[in-house]
C-alpha positions in Angstrom: 0.0 0.0 0.0 1.3 3.5 -0.9 0.9 6.5 1.3 -0.4 9.8 0.2 2.1 12.6 0.9 1.2 16.3 1.0 3.9 19.0 1.0 3.1 22.2 2.7 5.2 25.3 2.1 6.1 26.7 5.6 8.4 29.5 4.3 10.9 30.2 1.5 13.3 27.8 3.2 11.2 25.1 5.0 8.5 22.7 3.8 6.5 20.2 5.9 5.6 16.8 4.5 2.5 15.1 5.8 2.0 11.4 5.1 -1.5 9.8 5.1 -1.4 6.2 5.8 -0.5 4.2 8.9 -0.3 6.3 12.0 -2.2 9.5 11.9 -3.5 10.8 15.2 -6.4 13.3 15.6 -4.1 16.3 16.3 -2.1 15.7 13.1 -5.3 15.2 11.2 -6.7 18.5 12.4 -3.4 20.3 11.5 -3.5 18.8 8.0 -7.1 19.6 7.3 -6.5 23.2 8.7 -3.7 23.7 6.2 -5.8 22.4 3.3 -8.8 24.6 4.2 -6.5 27.7 4.6 -5.0 27.0 1.1 -8.6 26.5 -0.3 -9.8 29.8 1.2 -6.8 31.7 -0.2 -7.2 30.1 -3.6 -10.9 30.9 -3.7 -10.3 34.5 -2.6 -7.7 35.0 -5.3 -9.9 33.4 -8.0 -12.8 35.7 -7.0 -10.4 38.7 -7.2 -9.3 37.7 -10.6 -12.9 37.2 -11.8 -13.8 40.7 -10.5 -10.9 42.4 -12.2 -11.3 40.6 -15.6 -14.2 42.3 -17.4 
């Protein structure tokens, strides 16, 4: 079985890699979902901004 790995850009220098698979406790799950939601909100905001400025 392969694990799903998600890389999160922490800064210009540091990345975090989260692995979905065997041992994922509730705290790590919350942290990962929080990062995904934060990215989704930013992406949605930027897309709306682009749509508004493109007439």
